[in-house]
C-alpha positions as CSV (number, residue, x, y, z in Angstrom):
1,M,10.1,8.2,324.4
2,A,9.1,10.1,327.4
3,L,6.3,9.2,329.9
4,G,4.5,10.9,332.7
5,L,4.7,14.4,331.4
6,S,2.4,16.4,333.7
7,D,2.9,20.0,332.5
8,E,4.0,22.2,329.5
9,A,7.5,22.7,330.8
10,T,8.2,19.0,331.1
11,L,6.6,18.4,327.7
12,R,8.8,21.0,326.1
13,A,11.9,19.6,327.7
14,A,11.0,16.1,326.6
15,Y,10.4,17.3,323.1
16,D,13.8,18.9,323.0
17,Q,15.4,15.7,324.2
18,V,13.5,13.4,321.9
19,T,14.2,15.5,318.8
20,A,17.9,15.9,319.7
21,N,18.2,12.1,320.1
22,A,16.4,11.6,316.7
23,A,18.7,14.0,315.0
24,T,21.8,12.3,316.5
25,A,20.5,9.0,315.3
26,G,20.2,10.4,311.8
27,S,16.4,10.7,311.5
28,A,15.1,12.2,308.3
29,T,12.4,14.0,310.3
30,P,13.9,14.7,313.7
31,D,11.3,17.3,314.5
32,G,8.3,14.9,314.0
33,V,6.9,13.7,317.3
34,L,3.6,12.1,318.4
35,V,2.2,13.2,321.7
36,E,-0.5,10.9,323.2
37,R,-2.4,11.0,326.4
38,M,-0.8,8.5,328.9
39,A,-3.0,5.5,329.5
40,E,-3.2,3.5,332.6
41,G,-4.8,0.1,332.7
42,L,-5.9,-2.4,335.3
43,A,-3.6,-5.1,333.8
44,E,-1.4,-5.8,330.8
45,V,-2.0,-8.5,328.2
46,V,-0.1,-9.6,325.2
47,L,-1.6,-10.6,321.8
48,G,0.3,-12.0,319.0
49,I,0.3,-14.1,315.9
50,K,3.0,-16.2,314.4
51,R,2.8,-18.1,311.1
52,S,4.0,-21.7,311.3
53,E,5.0,-23.6,308.2
54,T,3.2,-26.7,309.7
55,F,0.1,-25.2,311.3
56,G,-0.4,-21.9,309.7
57,P,-1.2,-18.8,311.8
58,V,-1.2,-19.3,315.6
59,L,-2.6,-16.8,318.1
60,M,-0.9,-16.2,321.4
61,L,-2.7,-14.5,324.3
62,G,-1.4,-14.1,327.8
63,L,-0.3,-11.8,330.6
64,G,1.7,-9.0,329.0
65,G,4.2,-6.3,329.7
66,I,7.1,-7.5,331.8
67,W,5.0,-10.5,332.9
68,V,5.4,-12.3,329.5
69,E,9.0,-13.3,330.2
70,L,8.6,-13.5,334.0
71,L,5.5,-15.6,334.3
72,Q,5.3,-17.2,330.8
73,D,1.5,-17.4,331.3
74,T,0.3,-17.6,327.7
75,S,-2.2,-19.7,325.7
76,L,-2.0,-20.7,322.0
77,R,-4.7,-21.5,319.5
78,L,-4.8,-22.1,315.7
79,C,-6.4,-19.2,313.8
80,P,-9.1,-18.2,313.4
81,I,-10.8,-18.2,316.9
82,T,-14.1,-16.9,318.1
83,E,-14.6,-14.4,320.9
84,G,-15.8,-17.2,323.1
85,E,-12.6,-19.2,322.5
86,A,-10.6,-16.1,323.3
87,R,-12.5,-15.5,326.5
88,A,-11.8,-19.1,327.5
89,M,-8.1,-18.6,326.8
90,L,-8.2,-15.5,329.1
91,T,-10.0,-17.3,332.0
92,G,-7.7,-20.3,331.6
93,L,-4.5,-18.4,332.3
94,R,-2.9,-19.1,335.7
95,G,-3.0,-15.3,336.3
96,A,-6.7,-14.9,335.3
97,A,-7.5,-13.5,338.8
98,L,-5.5,-10.4,337.8
99,L,-8.0,-9.8,335.0
100,T,-11.2,-10.8,336.7
101,G,-10.9,-8.4,339.7
102,R,-9.8,-9.4,343.1
103,R,-9.3,-7.8,346.5
104,G,-11.3,-4.6,345.7
105,R,-9.8,-4.2,342.2
106,P,-12.3,-3.8,339.4
107,P,-12.4,-6.5,336.7
108,C,-11.0,-5.9,333.2
109,D,-13.2,-5.8,330.2
110,L,-12.6,-9.4,329.1
111,D,-15.0,-9.0,326.2
112,A,-12.9,-6.2,324.7
113,I,-9.7,-8.3,325.0
114,A,-11.5,-11.3,323.5
115,E,-12.9,-9.2,320.6
116,A,-9.3,-7.9,319.9
117,A,-7.9,-11.5,320.0
118,A,-10.6,-12.8,317.7
119,S,-10.1,-9.9,315.3
120,L,-6.4,-10.4,315.3
121,S,-6.8,-14.1,314.5
122,R,-9.1,-13.3,311.5
123,L,-6.5,-10.8,310.3
124,A,-3.9,-13.6,310.3
125,I,-6.1,-15.5,307.9
126,V,-6.7,-12.7,305.4
127,R,-3.2,-11.4,305.5
128,P,-0.8,-14.3,304.8
129,D,2.1,-11.8,304.4
130,I,2.0,-11.2,308.2
131,L,4.7,-13.6,309.5
132,E,4.6,-12.2,313.1
133,L,2.6,-9.6,314.9
134,D,2.9,-8.7,318.6
135,L,0.8,-6.2,320.6
136,N,2.5,-5.8,323.9
137,P,1.4,-4.4,326.2
138,V,-2.3,-4.2,325.6
139,L,-3.8,-2.3,328.5
140,A,-6.8,-4.0,329.8
141,L,-9.3,-1.3,331.1
142,D,-12.5,-1.5,333.0
143,A,-14.2,-0.6,329.7
144,G,-12.1,-1.4,326.6
145,A,-8.5,-2.2,325.8
146,V,-5.7,-0.1,324.3
147,A,-2.7,-1.5,322.4
148,I,0.4,0.5,323.5
149,D,3.1,-1.0,321.4
150,A,3.1,-3.1,318.2
151,R,5.6,-5.0,316.1
152,V,4.9,-6.5,312.7
153,A,7.1,-8.7,310.5
154,L,5.9,-9.0,306.9
155,G,7.1,-11.4,304.2
156,A,6.6,-14.9,302.9
157,L,7.4,-18.2,304.5
158,E,10.4,-19.8,303.0
159,A,9.8,-23.2,301.4
160,T,11.8,-26.0,302.8
């Protein structure tokens, strides 16, 4: 992965490095790369679902990126949830002020994050084969939200 590529020369150098690393790692398609516009957000959030044998699918929402481990500022709810419930989860975080705009910073689009959280919770209901799904970070923008990285674990819960 390469970030902050500002011109064609650095893009070409990054391409050469990424494809060389892929070839060294044994990639079947070492020349296949995806180039995306670099996104910058106002804040980072985490969205995730985990399937519990006892409770079924559970949604996690919180401050994301490096803040997940450092601040451990998350909220959990049983799936499915509504957008209103997701918004309440967001505003109930200890770090909610990072999302609502303070000290001259614009507020994040809480409705977009709430919509994504509610949609993810509904996905957990209709796809029982999703054991875990993490979106981290999700960049919170002034208009919208963009998931930057995702991890999904599929399977079936083991009977005990």
